[in-house]
C-alpha positions in Angstrom: 173.0 -16.3 -85.2 171.7 -12.8 -84.4 169.8 -12.3 -81.2 168.7 -9.2 -79.4 169.5 -10.6 -76.0 171.0 -13.8 -74.7 169.2 -15.6 -71.8 172.2 -15.0 -69.6 171.7 -11.2 -70.0 168.7 -11.2 -67.8 166.0 -11.9 -70.3 162.6 -12.4 -68.9 162.6 -16.1 -69.7 160.4 -15.7 -72.7 161.9 -17.5 -75.8 161.7 -15.5 -79.0 160.4 -16.6 -82.5 163.2 -17.8 -84.8 163.7 -17.0 -88.5 166.1 -19.3 -90.4 167.0 -17.6 -93.6 168.3 -19.8 -96.5 170.2 -17.7 -99.0 169.6 -17.8 -102.8 172.2 -17.7 -105.5 171.0 -20.3 -108.0 172.5 -23.1 -105.9 175.8 -21.9 -107.4 177.0 -18.8 -105.5 176.3 -16.5 -102.5 176.6 -17.0 -98.8 174.6 -16.8 -95.6 176.1 -13.4 -94.7 174.5 -11.6 -97.6 171.7 -10.2 -95.4 172.5 -8.9 -92.0 170.3 -8.5 -89.0 169.8 -4.7 -89.2 166.0 -4.8 -89.9 165.2 -7.5 -87.4 167.3 -6.9 -84.3 165.0 -4.1 -83.1 162.3 -6.7 -83.0 161.9 -9.7 -80.7 163.2 -12.3 -83.1 166.3 -14.5 -83.5 167.8 -14.6 -87.0 169.8 -17.6 -88.1 171.7 -17.7 -91.4 174.1 -20.4 -92.6 176.2 -21.6 -95.5 175.6 -24.8 -97.4 177.5 -26.6 -100.2 176.9 -25.1 -103.6 177.6 -26.1 -107.2 178.9 -29.5 -108.0 179.8 -30.2 -104.4 176.3 -29.4 -103.3 174.0 -30.8 -106.0 175.9 -33.0 -108.6 174.8 -36.6 -108.6 176.3 -39.6 -110.3 173.4 -41.7 -109.2 175.5 -43.9 -107.0 176.6 -44.1 -103.3 179.9 -42.3 -104.1 178.1 -39.1 -105.2 174.4 -39.5 -104.5 173.7 -35.7 -104.8 171.7 -33.1 -102.9 174.5 -32.6 -100.3 173.5 -28.9 -100.2 170.0 -29.8 -99.1 171.4 -32.2 -96.6 173.6 -29.4 -95.2 170.4 -27.3 -94.8 168.6 -30.1 -93.0 171.5 -30.5 -90.6 171.4 -26.7 -89.9 167.7 -26.9 -89.2 168.3 -29.9 -86.9 171.1 -27.9 -85.1 168.7 -24.9 -84.7 166.0 -27.2 -83.2 168.5 -28.6 -80.7 170.4 -25.5 -79.7 168.5 -22.3 -80.4 167.1 -22.0 -76.9 170.7 -21.3 -75.7 170.5 -18.1 -77.9 167.1 -17.1 -76.6 165.1 -18.7 -79.4 162.0 -20.9 -79.2 162.7 -24.3 -80.9 159.0 -24.7 -81.4 158.5 -21.4 -83.2 161.0 -21.7 -86.1 160.1 -20.2 -89.5 162.3 -21.1 -92.5 162.5 -18.4 -95.2 164.3 -17.9 -98.4 164.5 -16.0 -101.6 165.3 -17.4 -105.1 167.1 -20.7 -104.6 166.6 -20.3 -100.9 162.8 -20.1 -101.6 163.0 -23.2 -103.6 164.9 -24.9 -100.7 162.0 -23.9 -98.4 159.6 -25.8 -100.7 162.0 -28.8 -100.8 162.0 -28.9 -97.0 158.2 -28.8 -97.0 158.2 -32.0 -98.9 161.2 -33.8 -97.5 160.7 -36.3 -94.7 164.2 -35.5 -93.5 163.2 -32.0 -92.6 160.0 -33.0 -90.7 159.8 -31.6 -87.2 162.6 -29.0 -87.6 160.4 -26.1 -88.4 156.7 -25.3 -88.1 156.3 -22.3 -90.4 157.6 -21.5 -93.9 157.9 -18.3 -96.0 159.3 -18.3 -99.5 
């Protein structure tokens, strides 16, 4: 989580817009720390990046309850839920969350647009 100012540092009480960036990498490689906050921290926005399970552990399915698949997307949904519940502690507005991504992260944004599990955890998308 990258924020220009924490609420405890004397912020004016105004919560900032939030961007949650989902990294790409073909659902096989990469990590949430690929892009840093350098281009955003001089703006009034909170940036959140995170990791999620990739490869077989993230997306393999045996079509049964032992390995039902899409754990990577479920990890992403859990991260979005966490942001909704806790981002105000970091100066972010939980009602102004934009999810963004590139490559596999962009595909993930589209999946979250369609998934009922992601409903209510973001209100803007950018892929």
